[in-house]
C-alpha positions in Angstrom: -43.6 -55.8 -39.0 -41.0 -53.0 -39.5 -39.5 -50.9 -36.7 -38.1 -48.0 -37.3 -35.9 -45.4 -35.3 -35.1 -41.9 -35.6 -31.3 -41.3 -35.3 -29.9 -37.9 -35.8 -26.3 -37.6 -37.4 -23.2 -37.9 -35.9 -20.9 -36.7 -37.6 -19.3 -33.1 -37.0 -20.5 -30.1 -38.7 -17.9 -27.5 -37.4 -14.1 -27.8 -36.4 -12.0 -25.2 -35.2 -7.8 -25.1 -35.4 -5.4 -25.0 -34.4 -6.0 -25.4 -31.4 -4.8 -24.5 -28.8 -5.0 -21.0 -30.2 -2.1 -18.4 -30.5 -2.4 -15.9 -32.7 -5.3 -16.8 -35.0 -7.7 -19.8 -35.5 -9.8 -21.0 -37.9 -13.5 -22.1 -37.9 -14.5 -24.7 -40.2 -17.8 -25.4 -40.9 -19.4 -28.3 -43.3 -22.6 -26.6 -44.4 -22.8 -22.1 -45.5 -25.2 -20.7 -43.6 -23.9 -22.1 -39.9 -24.6 -20.0 -37.1 -21.6 -19.6 -35.2 -21.4 -18.6 -31.6 -18.6 -18.4 -29.6 -19.1 -17.6 -25.2 -16.0 -17.0 -23.0 -15.8 -19.4 -19.5 -18.3 -16.7 -17.9 -21.3 -17.4 -20.2 -20.9 -14.1 -22.2 -21.3 -14.2 -26.0 -18.3 -12.6 -27.3 -19.0 -13.6 -31.4 -21.8 -14.6 -33.1 -21.9 -14.8 -37.3 -23.9 -16.8 -39.8 -20.8 -18.3 -41.8 -21.6 -18.0 -45.5 -18.4 -19.5 -46.6 -17.0 -22.3 -45.3 -13.9 -21.1 -42.9 -13.7 -18.4 -41.6 -10.2 -16.5 -39.5 -10.3 -14.9 -36.5 -7.7 -13.2 -34.5 -6.9 -14.0 -31.0 -5.7 -10.7 -29.8 -9.1 -9.5 -29.6 -10.3 -12.7 -27.1 -7.6 -12.5 -24.6 -6.0 -15.7 -22.8 -8.7 -18.5 -21.4 -11.2 -20.9 -22.1 -14.1 -20.5 -25.0 -17.1 -22.3 -26.1 -17.9 -22.6 -30.0 -21.2 -23.8 -31.1 -22.6 -24.1 -34.5 -26.0 -24.5 -35.8 -25.8 -26.1 -39.4 -29.2 -24.8 -41.3 -29.9 -28.3 -42.5 -30.0 -29.9 -38.6 -31.1 -27.3 -36.7 -29.1 -29.4 -33.8 -26.4 -26.8 -31.8 -23.0 -28.4 -31.7 -20.0 -27.1 -29.1 -16.3 -27.2 -29.1 -14.0 -25.7 -26.8 -11.3 -23.7 -28.1 -8.0 -22.8 -25.6 -6.4 -19.3 -26.1 -3.0 -19.6 -24.0 
């Protein structure tokens, strides 16, 4: 008998650089159409966008210093992936 198991892909689908970010940061996704959300340390949603290309660049001056959580959900996986971003 064959036994099969389902294991979701564990390859990252979202990347952020530079980190820590001083003036700007890039969010790169492996799949266009990925939903990207950014939350502050209090859990407040401060950015939400469907990324239609593979990279977006954001200016840190609109965020302020602190720790942020970047969450991406790719259209094919539909599983959230979360990264941390530090803005000094």
